[in-house]
C-alpha positions as CSV (number, residue, x, y, z in Angstrom):
1,M,-12.8,16.6,24.0
2,V,-12.5,13.2,22.6
3,Y,-10.9,12.2,19.2
4,F,-11.4,9.0,17.4
5,V,-8.2,8.4,15.6
6,G,-7.5,5.8,13.0
7,A,-4.3,4.1,13.8
8,G,-3.5,3.1,10.0
9,T,-2.9,-0.3,8.8
10,G,-0.2,-1.5,11.3
11,A,3.2,0.0,10.6
12,A,4.0,2.8,13.1
13,D,4.7,5.5,10.2
14,L,1.5,4.8,8.6
15,I,-0.8,6.8,10.8
16,T,-1.7,10.2,9.7
17,V,0.2,13.3,10.6
18,R,-2.9,14.4,12.2
19,G,-3.4,11.3,14.1
20,M,0.1,11.6,15.3
21,R,-0.2,15.1,16.4
22,L,-3.4,14.3,18.3
23,L,-1.7,11.4,20.1
24,G,1.1,13.9,21.3
25,Q,-1.6,16.2,22.6
26,A,-3.7,13.4,24.5
27,D,-4.0,13.4,28.3
28,V,-5.6,9.8,28.0
29,V,-5.0,7.2,25.3
30,I,-7.6,4.4,24.9
31,Y,-6.2,2.0,22.4
32,A,-7.6,-1.3,20.7
33,G,-4.8,-3.3,22.1
34,S,-5.6,-6.6,20.3
35,L,-5.2,-4.9,16.8
36,V,-3.2,-1.4,17.2
37,N,0.3,-1.7,17.0
38,P,1.8,-0.7,20.4
39,E,4.6,1.1,18.9
40,L,2.1,3.9,18.1
41,L,2.0,4.7,21.9
42,A,5.4,6.1,21.6
43,Y,3.8,9.3,19.9
44,A,1.9,10.1,23.2
45,G,3.3,12.7,25.4
46,E,5.1,11.9,28.7
47,G,2.6,11.5,31.5
48,C,-0.1,10.3,29.2
49,E,-2.7,7.9,30.7
50,V,-2.9,4.8,28.5
51,H,-5.6,1.9,28.6
52,N,-6.1,-1.1,26.6
53,S,-9.7,-1.4,25.5
54,A,-9.3,-5.1,24.6
55,K,-9.7,-5.8,28.5
56,L,-12.8,-3.3,28.6
57,T,-16.5,-3.4,28.0
58,L,-18.1,-0.6,26.2
59,G,-19.5,0.7,29.5
60,E,-15.9,0.7,30.9
61,V,-14.7,2.7,28.0
62,I,-17.3,5.2,28.4
63,E,-16.7,5.5,32.0
64,L,-12.9,6.3,31.3
65,I,-13.9,9.1,28.7
66,C,-16.3,10.6,31.2
67,R,-13.9,10.7,34.0
68,A,-11.2,12.1,31.5
69,E,-13.7,14.8,30.4
70,A,-14.9,15.8,33.9
71,E,-11.1,16.5,34.9
72,G,-10.7,18.6,31.5
73,K,-8.7,16.1,29.8
74,T,-8.2,15.3,26.1
75,T,-8.8,11.8,25.1
76,V,-7.8,9.9,22.1
77,R,-9.6,6.8,21.4
78,L,-7.3,4.9,19.2
79,H,-8.7,2.5,16.7
80,T,-7.3,0.2,14.3
81,G,-7.0,0.9,10.5
82,E,-9.9,3.3,9.4
83,P,-12.5,3.7,12.2
84,S,-15.5,3.9,9.9
85,I,-14.9,0.4,8.6
86,Y,-15.7,-2.4,11.4
87,G,-14.5,0.2,14.1
88,A,-17.6,-0.1,16.4
89,V,-17.3,3.6,16.9
90,R,-20.9,4.6,16.2
91,E,-22.2,3.1,19.4
92,Q,-19.5,4.9,21.3
93,M,-20.4,8.2,19.6
94,D,-24.0,7.9,20.5
95,E,-23.1,7.4,24.0
96,L,-20.9,10.5,24.1
97,E,-23.9,12.4,22.4
98,Q,-26.1,11.2,25.1
99,R,-23.7,12.6,27.7
100,G,-23.1,16.0,25.8
101,I,-19.5,15.1,25.3
102,P,-17.8,16.8,22.0
103,Y,-15.9,14.5,19.7
104,E,-14.4,14.5,16.3
105,S,-12.8,11.8,14.0
106,C,-9.5,11.6,12.4
107,P,-9.4,9.0,9.6
108,G,-6.9,6.3,9.2
109,V,-5.5,3.9,6.3
110,S,-7.6,0.8,6.2
111,A,-6.2,-2.7,5.9
112,C,-7.1,-3.1,2.4
113,F,-5.3,-0.2,1.1
114,G,-2.2,-1.2,3.2
115,A,-2.4,-4.8,1.6
116,A,-2.6,-3.2,-2.0
117,A,0.4,-1.1,-1.3
118,S,2.2,-4.3,-0.2
119,L,1.2,-6.1,-3.1
120,N,1.5,-3.1,-5.6
121,L,-2.1,-3.4,-6.6
122,E,-4.5,-1.2,-8.3
123,Y,-8.1,-2.2,-7.5
124,T,-9.6,-0.4,-10.3
125,L,-7.9,-1.1,-13.5
126,P,-9.9,-0.1,-16.7
127,G,-11.6,-2.8,-18.6
128,V,-11.2,-5.2,-15.3
129,S,-12.8,-3.7,-12.4
130,Q,-14.0,-0.1,-11.5
131,S,-15.2,-1.1,-8.1
132,L,-14.1,-2.3,-4.9
133,V,-16.3,-4.3,-2.6
134,I,-15.4,-4.2,1.1
135,T,-17.3,-6.9,3.0
136,R,-17.1,-9.8,5.5
137,M,-18.3,-13.2,6.3
138,E,-20.9,-13.5,8.9
139,G,-19.5,-14.4,12.3
140,R,-20.9,-13.3,15.7
141,T,-21.8,-9.9,13.8
142,K,-24.7,-10.8,11.5
143,V,-24.4,-9.8,7.8
144,P,-27.8,-8.7,6.0
145,E,-29.0,-11.3,3.6
146,K,-29.1,-8.9,0.6
147,E,-25.2,-8.5,1.4
148,S,-24.3,-12.2,1.0
149,I,-20.8,-13.1,-0.5
150,E,-22.6,-14.8,-3.4
151,S,-24.5,-11.5,-4.2
152,F,-21.5,-9.5,-4.2
153,A,-19.5,-12.2,-6.2
154,A,-22.1,-11.9,-8.9
155,H,-20.5,-8.6,-10.1
156,Q,-17.0,-10.1,-10.2
157,A,-15.6,-6.8,-8.9
158,S,-12.7,-6.4,-6.8
159,M,-13.2,-7.5,-3.3
160,A,-11.4,-7.0,0.0
161,I,-12.7,-9.3,2.7
162,Y,-12.1,-8.6,6.2
163,L,-12.6,-10.9,9.3
164,S,-12.9,-14.1,7.4
165,A,-9.6,-15.8,7.2
166,G,-10.9,-18.5,9.7
167,M,-13.6,-19.4,7.2
168,A,-11.7,-19.6,4.1
169,E,-13.0,-22.9,2.9
170,E,-16.6,-21.6,3.2
171,L,-15.8,-18.2,1.7
172,S,-14.1,-20.1,-1.2
173,R,-17.1,-22.2,-1.9
174,R,-19.4,-19.1,-1.8
175,L,-17.2,-17.0,-4.0
176,I,-17.4,-19.7,-6.6
177,A,-21.2,-20.1,-6.2
178,G,-21.7,-16.4,-6.7
179,G,-19.8,-16.1,-10.0
180,Y,-16.1,-16.2,-9.5
181,R,-14.2,-18.8,-11.5
182,E,-12.0,-21.1,-9.3
183,D,-8.9,-19.9,-11.0
184,T,-9.8,-16.2,-10.2
185,P,-6.7,-14.6,-8.6
186,A,-6.7,-14.1,-5.0
187,A,-4.4,-13.0,-2.1
188,L,-4.1,-13.8,1.6
189,V,-2.5,-11.0,3.6
190,Y,-1.7,-11.5,7.2
191,K,-1.1,-8.2,9.4
192,A,-0.7,-6.1,6.3
193,T,2.3,-3.4,6.8
194,W,3.2,-4.9,10.2
195,P,6.8,-6.1,10.4
196,E,5.5,-9.7,10.5
197,E,3.4,-9.3,7.4
198,E,2.8,-12.3,5.2
199,A,1.3,-12.1,1.8
200,Y,0.4,-15.0,-0.4
201,L,-0.8,-15.2,-3.8
202,C,-3.3,-17.8,-4.8
203,T,-6.7,-18.3,-6.3
204,V,-10.3,-18.4,-5.1
205,G,-10.1,-22.3,-5.4
206,T,-6.9,-22.6,-3.3
207,L,-7.7,-20.0,-0.6
208,H,-8.4,-22.6,2.1
209,Q,-5.1,-24.7,1.1
210,T,-3.1,-21.5,1.4
211,S,-4.4,-20.5,4.8
212,V,-3.9,-24.2,6.1
213,E,-0.5,-24.4,4.6
214,H,0.7,-21.2,6.1
215,G,-1.6,-21.4,9.5
216,I,-3.5,-18.2,8.9
217,T,-6.6,-18.1,10.8
218,S,-7.0,-14.6,11.9
219,T,-5.9,-11.0,11.5
220,A,-5.8,-11.4,7.6
221,L,-7.5,-9.9,4.7
222,I,-8.4,-11.6,1.6
223,L,-8.5,-10.1,-1.6
224,V,-10.3,-11.4,-4.7
225,G,-10.4,-10.3,-8.4
226,D,-8.8,-10.3,-11.8
227,V,-7.0,-7.0,-10.8
228,I,-4.7,-9.0,-8.6
229,A,-3.0,-10.4,-11.7
230,H,-2.9,-7.1,-13.2
231,Q,-3.3,-8.3,-16.7
232,N,-5.3,-7.6,-19.9
233,Y,-6.4,-4.0,-18.7
234,G,-6.8,-0.7,-20.6
235,K,-4.9,2.3,-19.9
236,S,-6.4,5.2,-18.3
237,R,-7.7,7.9,-20.7
238,L,-6.5,10.5,-18.3
239,Y,-3.1,10.3,-19.7
240,A,-3.7,9.4,-23.5
241,P,-2.4,12.1,-25.9
242,D,-5.7,12.5,-27.7
243,F,-7.5,13.2,-24.5
244,S,-8.0,16.9,-23.3
245,T,-8.3,17.9,-19.8
246,G,-8.7,21.2,-18.0
247,F,-5.1,21.3,-17.8
248,R,-3.8,19.9,-20.9
249,A,-4.9,20.1,-24.5
250,A,-4.9,16.8,-26.6
251,K,-2.1,16.0,-28.7
252,C,-1.8,14.0,-32.0
253,G,1.6,13.2,-33.4
254,G,3.3,15.8,-31.4
255,A,1.0,18.8,-32.3
256,E,-1.6,20.1,-30.0
257,Q,-5.3,20.0,-31.0
258,G,-7.1,23.0,-29.7
């Protein structure tokens, strides 16, 4: 059996309880060594066989899994963050399906949520934004033209932009071209929740300057949107005294309204 496990945002204690238990049960762990905190390997049991996939091709990863399966072993494929986001897991799953190897997924906490926790942000403030766009700049992996930075920027929703810190100057230009103001709040978060985390508040117009000043060109997340300033937002209706829910009747001046 193969388990695709999300390692979480970086801190060793931000993996899920299920993910931690699966690591403890694994006979073989194949982890994304370029991005996964190696402290997580301490959850693996004694005698567990550990492989760093940063040094392997897809074919070599599948070969390791097939060998473990033939020997009746349990494999954990440990991916950074939440595997369903930029995890390159689907291609591995397809290979396993072709070979009749069963697998399951265990979710993790993605970097955008770790960054929000580090900055105490809420991405969906009433009256400011009710949507979060998760995207990236085009690099070696192409981005569909209909998903351009400009097209998403036109909505002026909250954005979490992955894999783009090394292109901050172009990103800033494209965000502004798409509709964000130059003074729109932004944040650059390096290795969110890791011990060496760095987080800097800036604006869309000063993104590049901020990345240069602090030497951040990789392993960083860029957040954009007025929610970062957490100002001029409406309060949630859920907790309003005049709002009824299935658990609480509306109240007015201390008296319940039936």
